[in-house]
N, C-alpha and C positions, 0 to 999 in steps of 0.2 A: 315564493319569494318573499321574506318577512316584510310584516307592515312599519310602517312610520312608529304606531303604539309600543307593539313588539321588541322594536330596537331599541325606544327609548325605556322599556321595561327591563330590559337586558342592562344594560347600561345604568339603570335608577341599583338593581340587585347585586350589582358586581362591586364586593369588598375591594376598591384599589390597594390596598394597603398589600393585604393578600394577595391577587392578581401581582405584584411587582417586587415583592419580597425575593422572589428565588432568583429574580437577575440584580437586583440592587441590595446593599446593606443598608437597610432607611433606619435613621435617629431621629426621633422626637424632637420638632422645633416647632413650641407654640402648638398652635390650632394641626399644624400640616406636619410632614415627615421630610425629612433632608436625604440625598444619599450622591456619588460620584454618578455622573451621568453613563447611562449602558450604548449609548449612543456614539459615543466621543472620548478622548481620553481628555483626562483633570485632574488638578491636583486637590483645588479648592470643589469642593459638592455646590452643585448651581440645579440639580436634577431634584424640583420638587413635587411629593405630593401629596393633592387636597383628598381624604376620604369623604370629607363633607360634599363636595362636590362633585366627586369620581372623574377626575382630571388629574394628569400630571404632566409635567412641563420643564425643558432644561432653558432654563435661560441663556445660556450660553452660546447653544446649539439653535434652540426653537424646536427641537424634536419632542414628541409627545402626542398629548389627547387625550380622548375618554379611552375606555377601558379596550373597545374595539379596535381606533386605531394603534394602541400600545402593541395589543397583540399580533396586529399585521405586520406590524415596525420588526418589534420583538425577535419573530418566529417567522418573519418572512413567509407570510402565508396570505390567503386572500379575504376577502371583506368575506364570502360564502365562507370559507372557511374558520374564520374570528367569531362570528357569530353564533355558529353551529358550535364552536367548541365552547363557548361563554353560556348560551342558551344549556346546553347538557348537563353544565360544572352547577348552575345557578337556578336547573329546573323549570328553566322556562321554554311552554311551545310556544314555535315557532311556525306561521304558515309555510304550506308549499315543502318544507322539510319533512325529508324519508330519512331514517337510520342506512348508514352505507349498507349494502347486501355484501353477504361474504362472510366468511369465517370467522368467528368470536374468539380472540386468542387470550383473552381475560387471562383464562386457569392455565398456558402456559405460560404467560411472564408472572403469574403466580408462583407457580412450580420454580421457576430459573429464578424465584427473589428468593426462595426457598433453600432451595441449593448454595446461593452467595451467602445468605445469612450463616449458614451451615459452615462452609469454609471461614467464614470470619471468627465466628465463636471458637470453631477448631486452631487458629492461629494464634489467639488472645488469649486461649483459659486452658491450653494443652501443654505437656512438656515435651512434646515435638513441635509444638506450635513457638515455645521461646526459644528453639535452637533454628529455627525459620527464620521467625523474627530477627534474631541477631545476626542472621545473613543479610538481612535487608537493610541493617542498619549500618552494616561493612559498608552496604555498598552505596551509603550515604542519605538513603531515606530518613525522615521523620516520623513518628507516630501520625502526625496530621497529614501527611503523605498520602500513608498506610490506610487510613479511614478515609480521607476523600477518594481514592481511587479504590476505597474497599477489596484490597488486596488480601486472601486468606490460606489455605492452607488447605487441600486433599489429605485425608489420612492415611495410613500406610493399609487400614483395614480390607479386607478383602471385599466388602458391603456394605459400608458405614453410610453412604450414602442411599444406596438403595433399600436400607431399613428405614432410616429415618422419611422418607419420602414415599413407602409402602402405609407406615404409621400415620403417616397426613393423610392416606387414602388415596395417592395419586394411583394413577392404574402404569403398569409394565410398558403397554405400547404408549404411551402417550413420553413417558421415561429414554426410551429405546428412538420415537421418533425426537425428540429432541436432542439426542447425543449426549446423556446422562450418565448412560450406562450401556450393557452389550450383554450377549446369553453364551451358553458354552453350554456341556455336560454336567456339570456339579451346577447350573442352575445362573441366577444373574451376579451380575459384577459390576462395579464402578469401570468408567473408565479413567477419571481423574485418582491418582492415590500418589501419596507422599511426593505432592508436588503442591508450590506456590501456586496457586491463581488468580489471575487476574479477568472481574467480568468483563464480557462486551457488551459495548450497552447501542442502541439504535437513537436517530435521531431526539426523541422523546423520551428517551433514559431506562426505557426497559431495557433487563438481560435477556440476551437472547444466544448467548454462547460464553465460553469459557476460554481463556488461553492458560495454558497449564506451563511450568518451566521446573527442570530440577535445583537443588540447591544443596545437593551433597554428592561426592562421589562415589556413592556403595556398588552403583550399576554403572560402568563406565561407558554399558553398550545403548543406553538410553538415548535416547535424541534430545537436544535440550528444551527443545520446548515442543510440547502437542498441542492444536488447535481444534474447537468443535468442528465437526464434517459441518458442510453445508447442509442445512436444513432446513423446514417450510419458515422457519422464525430467522435465519443466520445465512446468508449470501456473501459470503467474502469480495467478491469483486463491487460489492456496494456501497458496504460497510466501511467507518472510518472509524478508528478507536477514541475515545476521548472529544467527540462532537459534540455529544450531551451537555459536558460542562463546559467548553472553548467556544462556540457558539456565540454566547453573548459577547466576550472578548472579541473573538472576531469581527463581530460586526462594528464595535468600540474601534479597536485600530484598524481596521480597513484594510487585514492583510490576515493572510494565515502560515503558520510555518508545520511545514510537513518531515517529519524524521520516519528514520526507519524500523523501532521499536518501543514497545510498550515503555520498557526502563528509560530510553533518551526522553518518550512525551512526560514519564513522570519528573523525570532529572530538569528539563527543562522549565517546566512548570513549578515546580520546589525553588528552581532561581528567579524564575519572577516570568517568564514568558507562557503565560495561559491560555496562548491564542494555538495553542501546538495539537498537532493530532499527526495519525500514521495509520498506514493502509495493516492489513493484517496476513503480514506476512509475503505478500504478492505485488505485482507492481503496481502502479498505478493506473486505473482505468477512467475511463472517458466519462462511466456513469456517475465517478465517485469527485473528478474535476468540475463535474455539473452541479452535484450536489454542493459543494464549497463555494462556486460562482453565486449562488443563493445569500450567499452569506458575505464574500466579499470579492473584490476584483483582481486582486496581488497575493503573491504565493512568492514563499520562499521557502526550497528548498533547502533543507540540512542535512543530508545522508553523512553516513563514515565514508572518512578522507581515503579509503581503499580503493584499490581497483574496481570489485563486486559497486562500490557505492558511486565511483562516479558512472560507471557504466547505467546504472539505475537513472544516476539522476538528468543523464543525458536524455534518457527516454522520456521522464517525467518531466522535462521541458517542454518536449513537442504535445506530451497529453494536455499540457497547462494552456498552452497556446492555441492546439485545437479547441479547445474548452473557451477560446477570446478572453484568457486572464494574462494579466502581468506577471512576468516571471525573475526573480533573485537568486542568488544561490549565494548560502555560505559554505566555505572548503575548510573544514577544521585541519589543524596541522599534524603530522606522524603519522596518518592514517587513523585518527582517532574519530571515537561516536561523541556524542555529549554525554553518554552517562561517563564514560571513560575522564572526559574534560572536566566533569562538574566534580567527580570525585578526590581526581589528581590537584585541580588547580582551585576547583571550590566558585560557587556561584558566582560572586563578585567579579572573577576576573573572565569567568563564563560571558555574563553581560557585557562585559567592555567587550572582548572579543567578536562576539556575534555584531553588536550593533557597528564595530567597526571594520569588520569585513565582509558586507553584502556585496556580493559582487554579480553584474549585469553576465548573460550569458558568453558575451565573448569573450569578459576578462575572466570570467572562469576557465573557457573551454583554452584558453591563452597559458591562465596560472595550471591547469592540470597535465598539460600537454610535455610540461619538464618535469614530473613526477616521477622518479624510479629511472632517472634515466642520466647514465654517463656520459657529460657533453667531450669528454675525451676520446669518445668513439663515435669515428663518422657514422658508421650504419645508424647511431640510435641519434646524430645530428639531423640526418635526415629524415626521421621519423617525427621529431620536434616538427619538421619544417612544415612536412606533410599533416599534419596534425593540423597546425596553426592555420595554414592556406585551407584546411578542408571549413574551419569555421570563418574564413574571409571571403572565400567566395561564393556564401550565403547574405555578405551583409552588402545594401545598394551605396552605402555612404563612402565614397575613396577617399572622405580624407579619415574616417574612422580606419580603412584599409592602413591607411600611409601610415598614420601614430602607431599601428600595432606590425607593421614591419621594421618601422624604427624601433620600436624596444624589440625585435626579435633580432635586430640587427648589433643592437646592444648586448644581447645575452649571449649572442653567440660568436661575437667579433666578429662578424662578416660583414665587408662594406655591403651599404644599404642597397646601391647599385646592381650588385650581385643578387640580392635576394629579390631585387625587383626583377629582373630577366628570369628566376629561376619561377614566382609567382604568377609571370604571363606566359611563360612556357606549360605551367599547371592546369593554368583558367584556359588555354586554346584545348587540352585534351580532357578537361572534365566538364560538365554542366548539370549543375544544380536544377533538380527539379522545381525547387523554389523558393525566394531568401529567406531565411530566418528570420526579417521582420515577418514574413507572413505567415509563420507559426503553420508552415502546414506538414500532415501526419496524417497518415489514414489507419486506422485501426478496428474498421469494419469487417474489413476481408471478406465482403458480400461482393464475390464477384463471378461469373457467370461461370455454369459448367463446360463452357465449350473452349477448348484447347486448339491453338494452332497446331500442325504435326511438329514432334520435334523426334531428330534421333535420340533413339537411347539403347543402351545395352540390355540384353536380358538374362545374362548372367547372376542368379536368385541369389548368391552369397554377396554377392558387392550392390545389395542396396542401398546403402547410403552414398557411393558414388553415382549409380541412376538419379537418385532423388537432387544432387546438387547441378546433375544436367539440367535436369527439368527447371531447376530454379536458376540458371543461367539463361535459359530460353527467356523467361519471362518474369519481370520486377512482381506483377499481381500473382502468379502463381507461386511465386518463391515466399511472399508475404501469405501465404495462402495456406500453404506447405508447412511453414515453420509455428502456425497455431496447430497444424493438425500434431505435428510429433513433439512438439516441446516439453510435454510430459517423459518421452520416451528418449530424450537426447543420452540420457547414458550408457545408451548401448554403442553409441558411437565412439571411437578410440579417440583421446584427449585431442589430439594433431587434427582428426575431421571434425569435432567441435570445434576449435579454435577456429578454422576456415569455415567453416557454417558459419561462426559469429560474426566474422571479418565480411563474410557476404552480404549477411540480413542487416546487422547491425551499424557496418560503416559503410557500404558501397553504397547498399539503396535505401538509404538513409538521405544520398544526396543525389545520387543518377537513376534515370529512368530505364535505361538500355544498358543490356552488361560489354562491356568490352574486355578481354584477358590481359593486354598491358596493362590498360588501368587497373585493374585488379591486383593483376600481381604487385603493381607498386604500393601498395595497403598491405603486404604480406612481409613478413618475415623471410629471411634467408629460408631458414627451416621449413617454415610454412609452403614457400613459394614453391619449395623444391619436390618436396610431397604434392603439391596440386600438378605442377606439371607433369610430372611421375604418372599420375594416377588420369591426367588426361590423355594421355600417348596410350597408357594401357588399354585406355576405353575404346579406342576410335579402333574402326573395322567391325567388330559385332553389336551391328545397328539394330531398332526395329522402329516404325514409327510409335509415337506414344500411345497409353488410350487409359481411360480413367479405372479398368480394369487393374491394371497393370499397377497403378500409386495405389489401391486400395490393397492389392498382395501386399506392398514395402511396407504400410503404415501396419496390417496386420501382424506381417514379419516381426516389425519393431516392436509390435506390443509384444509378441510371444516372447522375445527376447528377452525384454523391460521387466518382464513376470517371471519370468526364468531366474533374475540377477536380484531380486523383490525375495525370492523361496529363497535361491542361496546364501542371501544374508542375514534372511530370520534363521535358517538349518543351522547357521554357526554360530547364532545366540543361542538356540535351546542346545548346544553341544556345550556351551560355557558355563551353563548354570546348571545348580540341584536342585531349583526351588520350581518344584510342581507348580505353583500358581503361577509363574512366568514361564513356564513350558506351555502351560494352556491356551493365556491368554497369547501368546508365537505362536499355536495351532491356528486357534482362532484367528489368528491376523491371515497367516496363508488362507485360509477359507474367505476370509473377504476378500483379501487380493485376485482369487480365483473369480469370484462374483464380480471384481470389478473389471478384471483384465481380460478374462476367458469367459463371458456371460453365456455364451451363446458353441462353447467348445461340448460334443457332443463327448460321453464315455467308446473308447473305442476297445 
């Protein structure tokens, strides 16, 4: 532990203005400096920094203190972490402190920084950069936002970044490990070319990866976005885009706003919501939720207003609630995302809409139940009722239930007494796992390897149906299977994908045990017909479940997924005469084989 003398030396050697300035815009005021408090919202500066006394203090909320206390509060770190950081910064030795063992990533951070600067220079100083910047301006971005988010452009050259890094004496192996380049028979080549780049940073502001977007239509077969694959620096399930810049604002406003993509974050930040972040093309994870909880207890989800965005929002609600956070949502009109809304209506309109349309999860469930449903269609009316009943059954307050049944009565023009009877009937056949208020969700999927016997068909070509029977037998098993096959769902027929989604995302989000009749009530007529037909066809040829059988099914799905991926790549190769593109696609096939068929022997 550091001695009192060492702690005092750390305080006295810290330049308080230098420490605070990255978080607060300070203005000289007599002997001191003033700025807007980083710990609460205010319009008149009340946060004062004394360089002479090594103190910071807000005369409004009372937050602040010496350098150690300020750093603990602003970064949400421990006392020990704060004194270690300040000691290193000021060159002060402290007792009992040993530098953390483990790899030194400084050279890798440096290399990623060089790559980011190279992309930025290419955007700002080349002819192609002018075209890309014009695209960004049309999307509503200002020069200030482009600079703030360090947006760049990967050039069209085959190995432009590789040459720059090589000239700076960086090693090819390190470039490969960081996901900046790859290699084929012609040599090393850049993984990011002719794309607008968005650097991905960790909480401390180190560039650890890139997300790259096409901005022209020269190659319609290219995916819209490509992202750095997981490396020892970048793990997409833990990283949050813009958190490094947003965390001080999140602390100040005591809330975080979660969007779906980078452009949404940039548009919202430009509109004035600086406490915005997004995940990296994946669903919110519990690890990410716990990271955010360090800075705020309140999350507002503002995903796209389309079907996929609504589904993702409902999943994110449960993840936040599992982390013990309060959750609200904003539903944008006409399936729009924040970026589209700001471009079409302007930032002032977005600010006004956002602040006046913050919904709790029950309101959100009620509003989304009516989207894209024709209330002249009896079947769709039943679907609306079912969706809203599902929301209400998880609410313990009878007065809230009654309020929304009355709203539903007005919307559907159905007598309240009839709706109450329908709801009572629904409740007698449905048993929610836990109430919405409890925020129950299980994302660990850490279940024992022991399964109860279940009857299952052994007809190999019907692996999706066999998996479905396993999933019907046990909720725990269903969630575990879903985790294992998620990447290979494209091998299912679309109708089977929809039925599986209804089982995992709708049925098992509310019920612990399986019931055929109740599950069928959640399906469309077409889905129900397919489901019952498959069930009937599977009766008779049965065998006891085994772990080996599940492994065979997943291996079959992996193989089919691999074939689909290769078929798509082959089609792209045939469509282009560009030799470099063809080589990249061939390399992609090779990478797919290593990823999906790592143990496949040559026949």
